[in-house]
C-alpha positions in Angstrom: 108.0 132.1 91.8 109.5 128.7 92.6 107.7 125.9 90.9 104.6 127.9 90.1 103.0 127.6 86.7 105.1 124.5 85.7 103.1 121.6 84.2 105.8 119.0 84.6 109.0 118.4 86.5 111.6 115.7 85.8 111.4 112.9 88.3 114.8 113.5 90.0 114.7 117.3 90.0 113.3 119.6 92.6 113.8 123.0 94.3 115.5 123.8 97.5 114.7 126.9 99.6 117.6 128.2 101.7 116.2 130.4 104.5 118.4 133.1 106.3 116.8 132.2 109.6 115.9 128.9 111.3 112.1 129.2 111.9 108.8 127.4 111.4 108.6 128.0 107.6 105.4 127.2 105.6 104.7 126.4 102.0 101.6 126.7 99.9 100.6 125.7 96.3 98.9 128.8 94.9 99.4 128.7 91.1 101.4 125.4 91.3 100.0 123.0 88.8 101.8 119.7 89.9 101.5 117.9 93.2 104.6 118.2 95.3 106.1 116.8 98.5 108.2 119.1 100.7 110.8 118.1 103.3 111.7 120.6 105.9 115.4 120.3 107.0 117.4 121.5 109.9 120.9 123.1 109.7 122.5 119.8 109.2 120.2 118.4 106.5 118.2 116.2 108.9 114.6 115.8 107.7 112.2 117.3 110.3 109.0 116.3 108.5 107.7 115.7 105.0 104.3 117.1 103.8 102.3 116.2 100.7 100.8 119.2 98.8 98.0 119.3 96.4 98.1 121.6 93.3 96.5 125.0 93.3 95.6 125.0 97.0 96.4 127.7 99.6 96.7 125.3 102.6 99.8 125.9 104.7 102.2 123.1 105.0 104.6 123.9 107.8 107.8 122.6 109.4 107.1 120.9 112.8 110.3 122.4 114.2 112.5 125.3 113.2 113.9 124.6 109.7 116.7 126.2 107.7 115.8 124.5 104.3 112.7 123.2 102.4 113.2 120.8 99.6 110.3 120.4 97.1 110.1 117.3 94.9 107.4 115.6 92.9 104.6 114.1 95.1 105.6 110.8 96.7 109.3 111.2 95.9 110.5 111.1 99.5 108.2 108.1 100.3 109.5 106.2 97.2 113.0 106.7 98.5 112.0 105.8 102.1 113.1 109.2 103.3 111.2 110.6 106.3 111.8 112.3 109.6 115.3 111.7 110.9 116.8 110.9 107.4 119.8 113.1 106.4 120.0 114.9 103.0 123.7 115.1 102.1 125.3 118.1 100.4 123.5 120.8 102.4 126.9 122.3 103.4 127.5 123.0 99.7 124.5 125.2 99.2 124.9 129.0 99.0 124.0 131.0 102.0 120.6 132.7 102.0 120.6 136.4 101.0 
């Protein structure tokens, strides 16, 4: 269920999705009550693109190239940290493998 049905999320917390296959993954916001930003990452944690997502919508927000990870944070978090395409998110190698 991911971040569905939550009314708040602490400012420096989020959720990472670890996909078994590198592909053009997409996210949506059905039953998600808070605005989120999602960064799609490649195998090495390099940000492919960041998308802003509005609550309770079913619009698809997709990676612009094959991605292995998607990191959801509160809306505007990546922008506030000056994180965009080409930035590297460290620690990806410590994540568990997808099942």
